[in-house]
Backbone bond lengths (Angstrom), bond angles and torsions (degrees), N, CA, C in turn:
res aa  C-N    CA-C-N  psi(-1)  N-CA   C-N-CA  omega(-1)  CA-C   N-CA-C  phi
1 M - - - 1.459 - - 1.526 108.31 -
2 R 1.307 115.37 135.45 1.465 121.67 178.70 1.525 108.69 -108.37
3 I 1.310 115.61 124.78 1.464 120.83 179.25 1.520 107.70 -116.47
4 T 1.339 115.77 113.91 1.464 120.43 178.03 1.523 112.05 -115.77
5 R 1.342 116.09 -20.35 1.470 120.42 -179.65 1.523 109.66 -135.51
6 V 1.330 115.55 121.32 1.465 122.25 178.43 1.520 107.85 -113.98
7 L 1.313 115.69 133.40 1.461 122.03 176.47 1.520 108.47 -111.36
8 C 1.319 117.17 125.07 1.460 122.05 176.15 1.524 107.64 -115.45
9 A 1.325 115.41 114.55 1.467 120.63 178.43 1.522 108.14 -82.02
10 V 1.331 116.41 127.67 1.459 120.25 -178.00 1.528 110.96 -126.00
11 D 1.330 114.29 135.30 1.464 119.68 173.23 1.527 110.08 -118.24
12 F 1.345 115.85 12.42 1.462 124.82 177.15 1.528 113.03 70.60
13 S 1.332 117.22 18.21 1.462 122.20 176.29 1.525 109.34 -92.81
14 E 1.329 116.28 171.92 1.468 120.51 176.87 1.532 111.32 -62.29
15 P 1.342 119.84 -43.77 1.468 117.90 177.14 1.530 113.19 -60.16
16 S 1.323 118.66 -35.38 1.462 118.25 178.74 1.533 111.20 -74.80
17 R 1.317 118.09 -25.97 1.466 120.59 173.55 1.530 109.21 -66.89
18 E 1.320 117.07 -41.64 1.464 120.47 176.50 1.531 110.09 -62.81
19 A 1.323 116.76 -40.34 1.466 120.32 177.01 1.529 110.14 -61.74
20 L 1.326 116.75 -38.62 1.461 121.37 177.38 1.527 110.70 -57.71
21 Y 1.329 116.93 -43.87 1.468 120.35 -179.65 1.525 110.87 -59.22
22 F 1.331 116.67 -45.28 1.460 120.40 178.15 1.526 110.66 -64.45
23 A 1.318 116.24 -44.76 1.465 120.50 -177.90 1.521 110.68 -61.05
24 V 1.315 117.45 -41.02 1.466 121.39 177.92 1.523 109.77 -62.69
25 D 1.327 117.01 -45.21 1.464 120.57 179.97 1.528 111.09 -59.29
26 V 1.327 117.09 -45.83 1.468 120.87 -179.81 1.529 110.30 -65.74
27 A 1.322 116.89 -46.64 1.467 120.47 -179.19 1.530 110.81 -60.91
28 R 1.310 116.62 -40.49 1.468 120.57 179.71 1.529 110.24 -65.94
29 Q 1.326 117.58 -45.39 1.470 121.36 -178.08 1.528 112.14 -62.63
30 Y 1.324 116.93 -37.47 1.464 120.85 -177.02 1.526 113.08 -96.88
31 G 1.327 117.46 -4.19 1.462 119.72 -175.41 1.519 111.14 65.20
32 A 1.328 115.91 32.23 1.469 122.11 -174.12 1.523 111.90 -90.42
33 E 1.317 114.84 156.00 1.463 121.96 171.28 1.525 108.01 -73.86
34 L 1.315 116.76 137.81 1.460 122.32 179.05 1.522 109.16 -115.78
35 T 1.320 115.90 124.25 1.462 121.38 175.69 1.518 108.91 -111.40
36 L 1.323 115.77 128.85 1.460 122.30 174.27 1.524 106.93 -98.78
37 L 1.323 116.16 117.45 1.463 121.65 -176.64 1.518 110.30 -113.57
38 H 1.328 115.43 128.16 1.467 121.11 173.08 1.525 108.19 -116.45
39 V 1.327 115.51 126.94 1.462 121.26 177.17 1.523 107.74 -106.58
40 Y 1.319 115.13 130.60 1.463 119.79 -178.28 1.523 110.06 -125.68
41 A 1.320 114.50 156.82 1.463 121.79 175.04 1.521 107.95 -113.22
42 V 1.303 116.61 146.05 1.462 120.68 176.34 1.525 107.62 -72.49
43 P 1.343 116.44 122.62 1.461 118.08 -179.36 1.524 111.58 -68.35
44 G 1.311 114.18 144.91 1.454 119.56 179.05 1.517 110.96 -155.79
45 Y 1.291 115.31 168.54 1.458 122.04 -179.93 1.512 108.82 -129.51
46 A 1.336 115.61 136.56 1.458 120.48 179.08 1.522 109.34 -101.17
47 F 1.315 114.65 130.45 1.454 122.68 175.64 1.527 108.21 -124.25
48 P 1.312 117.77 162.87 1.465 118.46 178.01 1.539 113.01 -56.89
49 E 1.330 115.94 -29.47 1.468 119.70 -178.01 1.523 112.58 -83.10
50 G 1.335 117.92 -13.98 1.461 120.62 -178.69 1.519 111.57 151.34
51 V 1.307 115.38 -168.78 1.462 122.23 -176.95 1.526 109.58 -110.81
52 V 1.316 115.54 138.08 1.461 121.64 175.92 1.526 107.32 -115.48
53 V 1.331 117.06 124.99 1.462 120.66 178.58 1.522 109.64 -105.11
54 A 1.325 114.55 161.68 1.465 120.59 -179.18 1.524 110.61 -59.81
55 G 1.309 115.10 142.43 1.464 121.09 178.93 1.519 111.64 -78.71
56 P 1.336 115.95 175.15 1.459 120.71 -177.23 1.529 114.22 -60.38
57 E 1.333 117.25 -37.16 1.462 119.77 -179.58 1.521 110.69 -65.94
58 V 1.316 116.40 -43.09 1.465 120.88 179.01 1.520 109.87 -63.92
59 M 1.325 117.64 -44.12 1.462 121.12 179.92 1.522 111.21 -64.06
60 T 1.319 117.58 -37.64 1.470 120.70 177.08 1.521 110.11 -60.97
61 D 1.336 116.92 -43.82 1.467 121.11 178.38 1.522 111.70 -64.79
62 I 1.323 116.43 -43.11 1.473 121.03 179.99 1.527 110.04 -62.69
63 L 1.305 117.14 -47.28 1.465 120.69 -179.09 1.531 111.83 -64.74
64 A 1.316 116.90 -36.46 1.466 120.11 177.29 1.533 110.18 -64.54
65 E 1.318 116.92 -41.40 1.469 120.56 178.54 1.527 110.78 -66.28
66 I 1.317 117.65 -39.95 1.466 121.22 176.66 1.527 109.68 -60.44
67 E 1.323 117.49 -46.11 1.467 121.36 -179.87 1.527 111.60 -62.20
68 R 1.339 116.92 -40.67 1.472 120.24 177.66 1.533 110.33 -62.85
69 S 1.314 115.84 -44.43 1.467 120.20 -179.89 1.519 111.11 -64.21
70 L 1.331 117.12 -43.04 1.466 120.15 178.83 1.532 111.03 -62.56
71 E 1.317 117.24 -38.66 1.466 120.01 178.00 1.526 110.87 -63.96
72 T 1.323 117.29 -39.25 1.464 121.20 177.40 1.523 110.27 -63.17
73 W 1.326 116.58 -44.46 1.461 120.66 179.63 1.531 110.51 -67.59
74 K 1.316 117.25 -35.72 1.469 121.00 177.43 1.530 109.81 -62.81
75 K 1.328 116.65 -43.88 1.468 120.41 178.10 1.525 110.60 -61.30
76 E 1.324 116.77 -41.29 1.459 120.64 178.83 1.532 110.54 -62.77
77 A 1.327 116.83 -42.53 1.468 120.59 178.00 1.521 110.89 -61.54
78 T 1.318 116.63 -40.81 1.462 121.23 -179.89 1.532 110.61 -66.84
79 V 1.320 116.80 -43.53 1.463 121.06 178.37 1.529 110.19 -61.24
80 R 1.329 117.28 -35.75 1.467 121.61 -179.64 1.526 112.53 -78.42
81 G 1.332 117.48 -5.13 1.458 119.24 172.29 1.511 117.23 116.21
82 A 1.317 118.72 1.23 1.467 119.84 176.26 1.527 108.35 -70.51
83 L 1.323 116.18 134.36 1.464 120.42 -173.51 1.521 113.61 -89.88
84 N 1.307 117.41 -35.83 1.461 121.32 -174.94 1.522 108.20 -132.40
85 V 1.328 117.04 97.02 1.466 121.89 -175.29 1.516 109.88 -116.64
86 C 1.330 116.30 132.01 1.463 120.59 172.88 1.519 108.41 -130.69
87 T 1.318 115.79 166.23 1.460 121.07 -179.08 1.517 109.55 -124.49
88 A 1.332 114.79 156.41 1.461 120.66 178.10 1.525 109.06 -151.82
89 T 1.315 115.31 153.32 1.463 121.19 173.92 1.520 108.52 -129.61
90 E 1.317 114.33 148.75 1.463 121.55 174.70 1.515 107.21 -139.03
91 Q 1.310 115.64 150.91 1.460 121.21 176.91 1.513 108.42 -106.66
92 G 1.341 115.77 134.92 1.458 119.58 176.44 1.515 112.06 141.53
93 S 1.327 114.99 -155.70 1.451 122.54 178.37 1.531 108.36 -78.64
94 A 1.330 116.81 129.07 1.464 120.80 -172.75 1.525 113.07 -54.41
95 S 1.317 117.76 -53.03 1.467 119.05 -175.99 1.519 111.81 -64.30
96 V 1.309 117.77 -41.18 1.464 121.94 -179.59 1.523 110.49 -63.19
97 E 1.316 116.99 -45.52 1.467 120.81 -177.01 1.527 112.54 -71.95
98 I 1.320 117.46 -34.19 1.470 120.61 176.61 1.527 109.45 -62.90
99 V 1.314 116.43 -47.58 1.471 120.95 179.76 1.525 110.45 -64.29
100 R 1.314 117.09 -44.10 1.466 120.77 179.65 1.535 110.85 -61.56
101 Y 1.324 116.48 -43.23 1.466 120.21 179.28 1.530 110.11 -61.71
102 A 1.321 116.06 -43.96 1.470 120.36 179.65 1.528 111.09 -61.02
103 E 1.317 116.93 -41.15 1.469 120.92 178.43 1.529 110.96 -66.29
104 D 1.306 116.32 -47.00 1.470 121.27 -175.25 1.533 113.61 -69.33
105 H 1.334 117.19 -22.96 1.467 120.64 -174.49 1.530 113.05 -116.39
106 D 1.329 117.20 16.75 1.467 122.02 177.36 1.527 112.48 49.73
107 I 1.327 115.90 48.98 1.460 121.95 179.19 1.530 109.22 -71.76
108 D 1.326 116.42 138.10 1.462 122.36 -179.46 1.522 113.02 -93.10
109 L 1.331 117.42 -25.99 1.458 121.98 -178.91 1.520 108.80 -152.19
110 I 1.319 115.87 133.21 1.467 121.99 173.65 1.525 107.18 -106.26
111 V 1.325 116.36 133.66 1.462 121.61 175.06 1.521 106.61 -117.94
112 V 1.326 115.40 126.45 1.462 119.71 -177.26 1.525 109.52 -140.76
113 G 1.318 115.64 138.32 1.455 120.78 176.81 1.514 110.02 -81.45
114 T 1.319 115.21 154.84 1.455 119.85 176.46 1.520 108.78 -128.99
115 H 1.310 115.01 141.66 1.458 120.48 -179.54 1.517 111.73 -79.20
116 G 1.324 116.65 -12.13 1.456 120.41 178.17 1.515 113.71 67.85
117 R 1.323 116.43 28.89 1.462 118.91 178.63 1.521 109.71 -68.99
118 G 1.284 115.19 145.94 1.460 120.06 176.44 1.506 109.41 -130.95
119 G 1.310 116.27 -178.68 1.455 122.40 173.46 1.513 113.70 58.06
120 L 1.330 115.23 -137.90 1.454 121.95 -175.26 1.521 112.38 -63.67
121 A 1.331 117.95 -38.22 1.470 120.23 179.48 1.520 110.27 -59.34
122 H 1.347 116.64 -40.57 1.468 119.91 179.57 1.526 110.64 -67.56
123 V 1.319 116.31 -41.35 1.471 120.38 -179.84 1.522 110.61 -63.68
124 L 1.322 117.30 -43.32 1.462 121.14 -176.62 1.527 112.52 -76.79
125 L 1.320 117.59 -41.86 1.455 121.15 -174.57 1.520 113.11 -94.62
126 G 1.325 116.85 -22.17 1.459 119.69 -175.73 1.513 109.07 70.92
127 S 1.291 115.58 -176.94 1.450 120.09 -179.69 1.513 108.71 -132.36
128 V 1.328 115.88 118.61 1.461 120.23 176.42 1.524 108.64 -59.09
129 A 1.334 116.38 -45.24 1.464 120.37 -178.55 1.529 110.69 -58.94
130 E 1.313 117.12 -44.49 1.469 120.73 -179.00 1.529 111.04 -62.71
131 K 1.316 117.40 -42.89 1.462 120.81 178.79 1.523 111.23 -64.91
132 V 1.332 117.08 -38.44 1.460 120.79 178.18 1.526 109.78 -65.25
133 V 1.324 116.84 -44.39 1.471 120.38 179.10 1.521 110.53 -57.16
134 R 1.321 117.12 -43.64 1.475 121.09 -177.15 1.520 113.44 -68.99
135 K 1.327 118.16 -30.66 1.469 120.15 -171.92 1.520 115.29 -111.52
136 A 1.298 118.30 -9.48 1.468 121.74 -173.00 1.529 112.24 -65.16
137 P 1.332 115.73 146.52 1.460 120.98 178.60 1.536 112.84 -84.92
138 C 1.340 116.89 2.78 1.462 121.86 -175.33 1.527 108.53 -147.70
139 P 1.333 117.83 173.24 1.466 119.56 176.55 1.530 111.28 -60.51
140 V 1.340 114.45 149.68 1.465 121.56 178.79 1.522 108.21 -126.78
141 L 1.313 115.90 128.33 1.454 121.89 174.67 1.520 107.15 -102.65
142 T 1.332 116.89 117.08 1.463 120.28 177.02 1.521 107.89 -100.21
143 V 1.327 115.19 139.88 1.458 121.35 -174.06 1.522 109.07 -127.29
144 R 1.326 115.48 122.55 1.458 120.44 172.00 1.523 107.84 -91.19
145 T 1.291 118.06 156.89 1.455 122.39 -172.51 1.524 113.26 -53.59
146 A 1.300 119.33 -42.92 1.464 121.41 -176.58 1.525 112.74 -78.56
147 D 1.324 119.50 -17.94 1.461 122.40 -173.44 1.519 113.20 -57.85
148 H 1.324 118.30 -44.78 1.460 121.11 -173.96 1.525 111.02 -65.75
149 H 1.316 117.43 -37.24 1.454 120.10 179.43 1.530 110.86 -64.41
150 L 1.326 117.05 -35.21 1.465 120.67 177.16 1.514 110.63 -66.46
151 V 1.327 117.46 -42.10 1.468 121.03 179.62 1.530 109.58 -63.77
152 E 1.337 117.78 -45.77 1.456 120.63 179.85 1.531 110.77 -61.01
153 A 1.331 117.60 -37.47 1.463 121.17 -179.52 1.524 110.66 -66.09
154 R 1.341 118.55 -33.49 1.463 122.49 -179.27 1.516 111.84 -77.37
155 L 1.332 118.89 -26.73 1.460 121.73 -178.55 1.460 110.65 -75.31
C-alpha cells in the first residue's frame, strides 16, 4: 500500500489530538502529506417563528478562531515530525464533508478520533467516525483516546 496523502479530521477534542499523533506517525513513516481538516456548522437557534443563524461578524470571529486553532495544531504536527502539513476547513456535516474532502483530494488514509460513546449517547448522537468508516473511499484509522498511549508503551 502506498500512502502519499493522509487526512486527519480534527474537532480540537482530546480524541482528535490522539488521532493527530497517529496521523503524524503515519505521515512521517511514509513521507506523506498531512492535511488537518476541521468541519464546522454555522451556529443557529430555532424558535417557533423560525431559525436564526449567526451573523457575518460572529462567523468572522468563529472562522478566525478555527484558523488560529488549526495553526496551533499544524505547529504541533510539525514539531512531532510531520514534514508537509496543510490545513483545511469545510462547512457542513462532519462525516459528509470528511468523506467528500477525501474523495476530492485523492486521500490515501483518513485518521479520525472517536469519543467511544456507547449506549443511548451513541444512538442519539451517532458516530462521525462510524459514518466515515462506512462511506470513505479509502482506509480509515479510528483512534480512541487510550489507544495511542498503548502503542507508545509497546514501541
